[in-house]
C-alpha positions as semicolon CSV with decimal commas, in nm:
position;residue;x (nm);y (nm);z (nm)
1;M;-1,348;0,552;1,046
2;A;-1,412;0,275;0,808
3;R;-1,395;-0,091;0,958
4;V;-1,217;-0,366;0,766
5;L;-1,235;-0,713;0,859
6;I;-0,958;-0,928;0,778
7;V;-1,014;-1,310;0,767
8;D;-0,713;-1,528;0,760
9;D;-0,570;-1,830;0,940
10;D;-0,217;-1,715;0,917
11;P;-0,123;-1,514;1,224
12;A;0,177;-1,354;1,020
13;I;-0,078;-1,220;0,754
14;L;-0,312;-1,119;1,025
15;E;-0,043;-0,911;1,203
16;I;0,119;-0,734;0,892
17;L;-0,215;-0,643;0,731
18;H;-0,348;-0,523;1,082
19;A;-0,020;-0,284;1,080
20;Y;-0,060;-0,147;0,740
21;L;-0,435;-0,104;0,761
22;S;-0,454;0,044;1,114
23;G;-0,159;0,270;1,016
24;A;-0,361;0,405;0,745
25;G;-0,633;0,514;0,969
26;Y;-0,893;0,193;0,933
27;Q;-1,035;0,041;1,217
28;V;-0,943;-0,313;1,193
29;L;-1,134;-0,619;1,280
30;Q;-0,987;-0,994;1,277
31;A;-1,084;-1,350;1,236
32;S;-0,883;-1,659;1,195
33;D;-1,166;-1,881;1,072
34;G;-1,499;-1,851;0,888
35;H;-1,711;-1,912;1,192
36;Q;-1,557;-1,604;1,379
37;A;-1,593;-1,403;1,062
38;R;-1,952;-1,474;1,040
39;E;-2,005;-1,292;1,370
40;L;-1,795;-0,963;1,272
41;L;-1,921;-0,940;0,893
42;P;-2,231;-0,721;0,988
43;R;-1,995;-0,483;1,161
44;A;-1,764;-0,442;0,878
45;D;-1,735;-0,182;0,585
46;L;-1,521;-0,419;0,388
47;A;-1,395;-0,776;0,434
48;V;-1,048;-0,918;0,329
49;L;-1,118;-1,304;0,304
50;D;-0,865;-1,564;0,259
51;W;-0,981;-1,841;0,004
52;M;-0,855;-2,167;0,208
53;L;-0,995;-2,107;0,560
54;P;-1,058;-2,404;0,803
55;G;-1,415;-2,510;0,830
56;V;-1,592;-2,259;0,628
57;S;-1,392;-2,117;0,334
58;G;-1,366;-1,764;0,201
59;L;-1,556;-1,873;-0,105
60;D;-1,834;-1,996;0,126
61;L;-1,830;-1,654;0,316
62;A;-1,848;-1,447;0,005
63;R;-2,158;-1,673;-0,127
64;E;-2,331;-1,622;0,222
65;V;-2,256;-1,245;0,214
66;R;-2,415;-1,207;-0,125
67;A;-2,720;-1,438;-0,047
68;S;-2,793;-1,238;0,258
69;G;-2,812;-0,902;0,066
70;L;-2,541;-0,743;0,280
71;D;-2,386;-0,472;0,074
72;L;-2,012;-0,522;0,167
73;P;-1,713;-0,509;-0,060
74;L;-1,502;-0,827;-0,056
75;L;-1,155;-0,865;-0,122
76;M;-1,026;-1,227;-0,175
77;L;-0,678;-1,343;-0,082
78;T;-0,561;-1,676;-0,239
79;A;-0,263;-1,878;-0,346
80;R;-0,470;-1,983;-0,642
81;G;-0,366;-1,765;-0,929
82;E;-0,541;-1,960;-1,220
83;E;-0,774;-1,760;-1,413
84;E;-1,057;-2,006;-1,361
85;D;-1,045;-1,948;-0,995
86;K;-1,042;-1,593;-1,028
87;L;-1,361;-1,587;-1,256
88;R;-1,521;-1,845;-1,000
89;S;-1,484;-1,600;-0,714
90;L;-1,592;-1,304;-0,901
91;D;-1,892;-1,478;-1,026
92;L;-1,992;-1,527;-0,655
93;G;-1,984;-1,152;-0,610
94;V;-1,615;-1,101;-0,495
95;D;-1,520;-0,746;-0,584
96;D;-1,136;-0,775;-0,613
97;Y;-0,877;-1,055;-0,600
98;V;-0,502;-1,046;-0,475
99;V;-0,277;-1,369;-0,523
100;K;-0,041;-1,468;-0,253
101;P;0,231;-1,383;-0,182
102;F;0,140;-1,028;-0,221
103;S;0,266;-0,688;-0,123
104;P;0,062;-0,535;0,180
105;R;0,095;-0,202;-0,001
106;E;-0,112;-0,358;-0,268
107;V;-0,374;-0,488;-0,045
108;L;-0,411;-0,140;0,121
109;A;-0,444;0,022;-0,243
110;R;-0,726;-0,232;-0,329
111;V;-0,901;-0,166;0,009
112;R;-0,891;0,219;-0,071
113;A;-1,014;0,176;-0,400
114;L;-1,300;-0,057;-0,298
115;L;-1,413;0,163;-0,011
116;R;-1,396;0,474;-0,242
117;R;-1,610;0,282;-0,485
118;A;-1,854;0,193;-0,226
119;G;-1,883;0,540;-0,103
120;V;-1,722;0,510;0,240
121;R;-1,624;0,859;0,331
122;H;-1,425;1,006;0,614
123;E;-1,583;1,348;0,639
124;I;-1,970;1,373;0,629
125;R;-2,172;1,684;0,624
126;S;-2,553;1,707;0,656
127;G;-2,691;2,056;0,704
128;E;-2,526;2,221;1,007
129;L;-2,381;1,863;1,121
130;E;-2,037;1,771;1,030
131;L;-1,842;1,440;1,122
132;N;-1,474;1,327;1,068
133;L;-1,446;0,985;1,088
134;R;-1,081;0,973;1,107
135;T;-1,063;1,208;1,421
136;R;-1,396;1,101;1,555
137;R;-1,485;1,487;1,575
138;A;-1,845;1,599;1,538
139;T;-1,976;1,957;1,518
140;L;-2,323;2,125;1,485
141;G;-2,325;2,479;1,362
142;G;-1,955;2,489;1,421
143;Q;-1,982;2,379;1,781
144;A;-1,811;2,075;1,917
145;L;-2,053;1,800;2,033
146;E;-1,957;1,620;2,346
147;L;-2,039;1,271;2,263
148;S;-1,974;0,938;2,433
149;K;-1,790;0,647;2,237
150;L;-2,131;0,475;2,179
151;E;-2,320;0,801;2,081
152;Y;-2,053;0,879;1,829
153;D;-2,053;0,533;1,682
154;L;-2,423;0,559;1,630
155;L;-2,415;0,884;1,479
156;G;-2,143;0,759;1,239
157;T;-2,322;0,435;1,164
158;F;-2,645;0,661;1,091
159;A;-2,451;0,936;0,884
160;Q;-2,265;0,679;0,667
161;H;-2,609;0,555;0,541
162;P;-2,862;0,822;0,503
163;G;-3,196;0,696;0,447
164;L;-3,124;0,339;0,534
165;V;-3,367;0,211;0,812
166;W;-3,166;0,037;1,076
167;T;-3,347;-0,209;1,313
168;R;-3,249;-0,208;1,657
169;E;-3,112;-0,565;1,643
170;R;-2,891;-0,463;1,352
171;L;-2,765;-0,161;1,540
172;L;-2,681;-0,387;1,834
173;E;-2,462;-0,594;1,608
174;R;-2,308;-0,293;1,425
175;V;-2,242;-0,081;1,728
176;W;-2,213;-0,272;2,040
177;G;-2,063;-0,591;1,884
178;H;-2,047;-0,925;2,071
179;D;-2,096;-0,744;2,394
180;F;-2,438;-0,608;2,336
181;P;-2,707;-0,637;2,611
182;T;-2,993;-0,881;2,564
183;T;-3,241;-0,620;2,529
184;A;-3,295;-0,384;2,223
185;R;-3,419;-0,113;2,469
186;V;-3,072;0,003;2,508
187;V;-3,066;0,133;2,163
188;D;-3,362;0,367;2,236
189;V;-3,202;0,514;2,529
190;H;-2,884;0,581;2,338
191;V;-3,070;0,735;2,048
192;T;-3,269;0,949;2,290
193;A;-2,952;1,093;2,447
194;L;-2,801;1,139;2,091
195;R;-3,095;1,323;1,980
196;R;-3,089;1,556;2,271
197;K;-2,724;1,656;2,190
198;L;-2,821;1,703;1,824
199;G;-3,122;1,924;1,944
200;D;-3,352;1,674;1,756
201;N;-3,714;1,641;1,831
202;A;-3,867;1,299;1,787
203;D;-4,188;1,448;1,653
204;A;-4,022;1,679;1,401
205;P;-3,674;1,542;1,357
206;H;-3,383;1,691;1,168
207;F;-3,127;1,416;1,174
208;I;-3,262;1,088;1,319
209;E;-3,625;0,958;1,222
210;T;-3,805;0,694;1,417
211;V;-3,955;0,436;1,170
212;R;-4,244;0,279;1,377
213;G;-4,217;-0,083;1,422
214;V;-3,898;-0,101;1,257
215;G;-3,599;0,114;1,402
216;Y;-3,441;0,434;1,283
217;R;-3,291;0,603;0,986
218;F;-3,078;0,914;0,917
219;M;-3,251;1,179;0,724
220;E;-3,110;1,318;0,405
221;A;-3,022;1,697;0,451
222;E;-3,306;1,794;0,189
223;E;-3,554;1,594;0,372
224;E;-3,520;1,798;0,720
225;G;-3,868;1,943;0,816
226;E;-4,055;1,757;0,538
227;D;-4,255;1,555;0,781
228;G;-4,296;1,806;1,061
């Protein structure tokens, strides 16, 4: 399930966009200012930003996201409809732009289009492993996997980004969020449990590979067994 972060200081806008996006099957995160948004951005698959936020503006957030190298689709909401403002936001790396007042259906359509373009999928297959991100169902060789919420979130995070190396700290931000423990060791514990349920061997992995001194990565299906 793709995570969409909505950042707006208008409670009415937060409420209506939350209703439309969650109703469409997305997991919705919310922030009412730029400082809250900074904490949630690493957990999102897409961010909807209001240009005129108190403190840190949506434009400032867009600039920070692009400077950090975070590959995150950005949709800007603003009452500023002048072409120069639109070009300014696009120059800073914003992917799309919606002028207020807007139809929530239009925002939903733009979100769907951006996520499709970014390659966020709802069904993932890797060898005999299949995940449905909408229903949170995972099967291996046609047999359902009994996963805890954290194990499924970990597996979904890995599987959506095959080949990407995740540090333990980044996994804590992405999966555990604000309530993550102070030690990264908890990531190793949950990865070990997940590997056991996947029938994975740390020395000859089929799915989750340890990148020594860094973290973990989900192996592409064609990579299986290459490093055995």
